[in-house]
N, C-alpha and C positions, 0 to 999 in steps of 0.2 A: 588297564593294564592287559586286557586282551584275554583274563583269566576265563575259562570255562570250567564246567563240571557237571556232572551227573551220576545218578547212583543206579546201579544194577542190582534188582533184587530177583533172586532165585526162590521161588514157592514149591516145596515138596507136595505134589498134587498125589502123588503116590500113597501106598498103605504100607512102607516100610522105612526106616529111616535111611537117610540119604547123607553119606559122609563126604566132607571136603577137608582138604588139607593145602593150607598155602594160599597160592594166588590164581585167578584165573588165567588162561592163555587167550591171547586177544589178537585181532585181526581188523583192521581197519579197510573196510571193502567198498567200491566206487558204485554208481548206479547199477552195473552190468553185474554187481557181487563178485568183481576180481579183485585180488587184494593190491594194497598200493605198494610199490618198491619203496626202500627206504623209512620206511616207519620204525621209529624205534619205541618198544613198550618197555616203560621201567618199573621194576616191583617195588612199591615203597614211592613215598612222596614227599616233597620238599616244602609244599605249602599245606599238607594236611596231617593230622594224626593217622599214623598207620598202626594197627593192633598188632600187625606181625604175623608171620606164618605161624598156625598151630591146627592141631585137629579139632573139628569141631561136626557136632551131629546135628542135622536139621531132622527133625520129628516130623511124621504126616500131619500136613496142613501149617507147620510152619515155615519161616523163611530164612536166609542169610543174604547178606548184601555186600558189594565191594563199590567204592566209590573212585570213580575215573577223573583226573584232571587234566587240562591242556592247557596252553596259550596259544592265541592267533597271532604268534610274532612271525613278520616276512622279513627276512634280509634279503635272500637271494636265492634264485630256483626255482623249483616249480612247487606251487600251493596245493596242500593236501586237504581235499574237501571230500571226506568220507560220506556216503549215504547210509551206510549199512555198518553193524559191529558184529562180529563174529566172535563168540565167547564159547569158548571150551570150559566147563567147571571144575575140571582134574584130570588127570593124567587117567586113559582108558573110557573118558565118558564121551559123547557125542556132542559135536560143538552146536550151538544155538546161534540163529541169523537174526539179528534185531536191526528195524531201522530206526534210526536216532532222528528224533524231532530235532530240525533245524541244522542237523548235519553236524558232522565232526570237521571243523574247520582249523587243522593244527597248524596250519601257517605253512612257510618252508622248512621249519626244524623238524617236524614229523614226529613229536615227541608226544607221547602218552603215558602217563602216570595212572598205577592203582594201586589201590590197598587192598591187603588180604582179605578173603572171607571174613564175615563175623557176623554173629549174631544180633538181633536187635537189642 
């Protein structure tokens, strides 16, 4: 079926609570950390349970996560094979760039789904 998935975990390494609300902002980047054109990030998922957007507080030493999924569906056009994922936890937060083991092979559809941030 070509279904892929991964969890992105945000660990609060600070000494103050970290507030999140909703979905992360995501960008798929190539090996030069340039964004792919035509990638569609969808908030919510057709294949996974999404807790839905709500305000959460991540206490120091605790974590929150979002789950991503995609299909390597190839129809026509150019394949999206991302090397990095840029994650912005929320409005006004700095983006973080992560190397994705095995890459993000979104096929030609360029569709990436994410769940809202949630506590474990």
